[in-house]
N, C-alpha and C positions, 0 to 999 in steps of 0.2 A: 527799288526801296532805299530811302534817305537813310544815314548812317547812324541817326539816332536810333530808329527802329529796328535797324540789323543788331546795335550793342545789345538793345532789349532783348532781342530774340536769342542771342547767343548766352545772356545771363541767364532766362529761362531754361534753357536745355542745360545747361551747366548744372543749375540748381535739381531738375528732375534727375539726370544721371548720379547725380550724388546722394539723392534721396533714395533711387534705387539701390545705389551699392549698402548705404547703412540699413535698408530693408533686407538685403540678403546676408548680411552680416549678421543681423538679430533672427534669422532664421536657419540658417546654415548649422546642419548637424556637426558634431565633432566627429572623431573615432569611434566614441565610447558612447554615442547618442545622446549626447546632452548640447543644448545650445551652445553657441560660441559666448555666449554673455553668462552662461552658468559654468562652463570651463575655466572664464576669467575670475569667477567667485571662488573655486576650487583652487585656483593657482594662488590667490591671496590669503588662503587659510592660513589661521582663523581669521573671519573677519565679523564676529558676533560673540556675544557673551557666550560662555561655556558653563553648562550647569554640572556640579559636583553633590551628586548623591550621596549622603552620610546616613547610615542605615540603624544609626542611634540619637538619641535625645542631643538637643543643644544643651552645652554646658557640660557635656562629658567630656571623657578623655581623647577619643578621635575629635570630636568639634573644636576644642580648645586647639589640640595641635595643628589642624587643618587651618583654622582661622589665622594663625601665626605664619604658616607656611605659604598660602596661597597668594597674598600679597607680591611675594618676591617672584613668585609664576607669573603673576599676570604682568610683572615689568618685562620678563622674558617674552611673552608671548602677544603683549599689545592691547590685550581684551581682557573683559572681566570675567572672573569666575565666581559663580554664585552659588552658594551651600544651599541646600535642600534637604533639609532633616527628615527621614522617613523612616521613625524607628516601630519597632514592634518585630513579633515573631523570631526572636533570638538573630535579628539582623535581616531576616529573609523577607521581610515587610518591602526593604529598600531594595537589597539585590535584585527583587524579582522585577519590580519596577525599572531598575536600571538595566536590567538585561533585556527588556521588553521595549525599551527606548530607541528612537530611529538611529540606525547604525551611522550617522552623518559627521560625527566627530565631534558632536556638541553636547554629549552628555558621556561623563566619566563619572568614576565611582571609587569611594573608599572600599576597600574588600581586608575584612578583619579575620584573621585565624588565630584561634582554631575554630570561632563560631561558624564560618562559611564552609570548611570541610566536613566538620559534625553535622551541619545542615543537609548536605545530599548525601553523607555515608549513613545517617540515621535511617534505619531500614521502616520506621516509621511513619516517615512522609513520605516515603516511594517518590524522591525528586529524581530527575532523570538530567543531573547537572554533575559536572566536573570542572576541574581547571581549564579545560580544552575550550569551555563556554566565555575564556576572559583573553583578550590580549593584554599583557601585564606591562605597565607603565615602571613604577618603582616601588618600593617599600619607604615607608616613610620613616614610623617608630617601631623599637621592640621595647615592650614593655613586661618585665617580669612581675610575676603574681604578689601579693601581699596581703596580710590579714592584721585587721586593725579592731579595735574596739572605741566606744564611746569614750572621748578623754576623761570624764568622770566617772566610767564604771568602774567599781570597788570591788568588783566580783574577779576580775583578771587583772593582773599586774602583770603576768608574764604569758607566755606562750605554754610553759606547764601549768599555770592555772586554769588556763583556756582547756587544753587537751584533755586535763584530769577530770575536770569537772563534766566536759562532754562524754566522756565514758560513761558516767552514771546518769546523764541527762541528757534530753531531745536539747539541741542548741539550733536555732534558725541562723543562717548565713545568706547572705545577698549574692544574687549572681546575673549576669546580664542577658542569661536564657538558658533552655537545656543544653547541656553537653558543650558549653562553653568554658572559658578557661577556668573559672571562678567556681563553676560547678563540679568541673574533671577535680580540682584541688579537693574538694568536699569528699566527694567520692572515693578519693583513693586514700584519703586521711581515714574515713570510714574503715575502707578494706584493709588499710594495713597497721592502723593502731586500735579501731576498735571504738571510734567516736560515734557519735549520733547524731551530725549533722544534718540538717533538713533544708534544702534550697527553697530560698523565696525567689524567683524569676520575676526581672522586672527590665524597663525598658531601657535605662543606661544608669550611667556613675550618678548624675543628678538626684534621679531617683532613689537609687540605693543611699546616698548619702542622706538622703533625707529620712529615709526609713531606719537608720540607725542612730542618728541624732535625736529622732522624735522617741525611740525607744520600742519600735514597731518589730525590727530585727535586731538579733542579740550580736550579732558579727558582721563586719564588712570584710569580705571576701571581694578585691579587685585588684588593682596594679599598683604599682610602685610610683608611679606619676602621681594619680590621683591620693594616695595617701599621705605622698609627700607633702602636697598642697594643704589637705585637710587638718595634718598633723601641725604646720605651720601655721594655720589659722586657730587651734586651738580645741579643733572640733574631735579629732580621733587620736589614739595613741597607738601606732605600731607595734605588734608583737613579733611578727616574724616576717621575713621574704622568702619567696618560692622561687629561688635564684640558684645559680650555683655558686655563688660568693657573695659577700656581703655587696648592697648597694653603695654606691658613691653616694647615692642622695640620702639614703638612710645609713649612714656608717655606724651606728650604735646599735642597729637590729640584726638579731642573729638570723641566718637560715636555719630551716628546720634540723638539718644535719648536725650544725653547731650545737642544737639545744638537746641533741640526743635522739631525734626520729629520722625515719626513712628520707633521702634524699629526695624530696617529690619537688620536682621543678614544673613550673607553669609559665606562660607566657603569651601576651596578645601583641601580634605583627600586624600593624594597620598600614598598608599599602594602597595603590592607585591601579585603576586599570581601565578599559575601555572593554565592553561587551564585545565578543570577536565579532567579526564583519566590517570594521572600520576599515576604510583605504589603509595601506601599510605606510605612506608617506605621512599621513595624518596622525598615525600611532608615533611615528618616529619624531614628526615638530614637536608634539607635546611631551614624549619621553625626553628630548633633549632639554627641553624647558625645565623639567621637573629636576632633571639630575643636576642642573645648574644651581636652580633655586635649592635644593636640598644641602648642597656643599657651601652654600653661602655663608660663611662664617658668622655674620650677625645673626642668620637664621637659627643656626646651630646654637649659638650662645643663648639666644631667647626659650627656646625650647627646651635646652638643658637647665636652664634657670628655674624652669618649672617641675624638674623632676623626670623628664621624658628622654630617653634615650635615642638620639638618632642613628638609624641603621639604614644608610642609602643604596640598596641593594638592587640591581636592576640587570635587565636581560637573562642570561643562563642563571646567573648566581643568584637571582629571585627565583626564578622557576624551581629549580634544585632546592630552594629552602622550601617552597610551598610542598614541594613532593615529600620532602624531609617531613614536614608537620603532617603531611597525609599518611605516611607511612605510621608514625608515632601515633595517632589516634586509632590506626588498624590494630595495632599490638594491644591498645588497652581495652579492645570494645568488649572484653568480659566484664570488666569492671562498671562498662556503661551499659552492661545489660544486654548487648546486642549478638 
């Protein structure tokens, strides 16, 4: 055999060895049953866009705050976070889809309390859910309740005007769903003061605001964040906040207690979670990214400029907060008719 043929055969043999090695690497299972290439993808998590399900409509409180926060999280994770709005069912249209999504680390969701908790505690719905269905990431916003009317509504100049009128007349009020914080505020006022507020359940803040501005619903029961924005836009006039003290975003607006009524406090906490079953390391990666983004001073300023209060709880602190929320709902089950 001449030298030229010998070299050609050596090159061919080497090529076959390399091809066999590559083939073996592509099919060799890892210790957890995945192929080597799949393991490599897991190690580089995340390596594709992550869906963020928001269980309320676009343009609402949760949606607005989320779209401010998520770009800062994208900087930390290095992948896009795509918002998917799934309103309806007091939030449970979105939460059901979120819980049923693949547990691969590429779907997270906003969880809103008390709506989430009341949705599984309400015996009418017979839902087999609990906080144990979620791997918590972090809380984003804590938004206290507020009561407002259309800016040009001559009937109600003060919270006294509204409550005295509602003692003698049926008054409609907006809510984001049965047994949500807005509905609870109305039920507790009816129970403690003798008003006759009638809830009008809607899909989210934008729909609620349109109903009040259009004159279809009398009173805007929602949260400080949305009321602050709408008042600055000349659309609404705030009458009271359902908070333990005056809000720094609405400093001229009294609490119910200051106005001489029972100290009714309601709030909406909006945080993020995975559905239970996602790999712990993936949960940690995403949680670390959110915590860094939540505490970014630029993010905090942009959120608070809109009247939202950032409250970045995570870990045990966040879980204990949600358990406390749950216990609070159980305490008022009689008011809710349960």
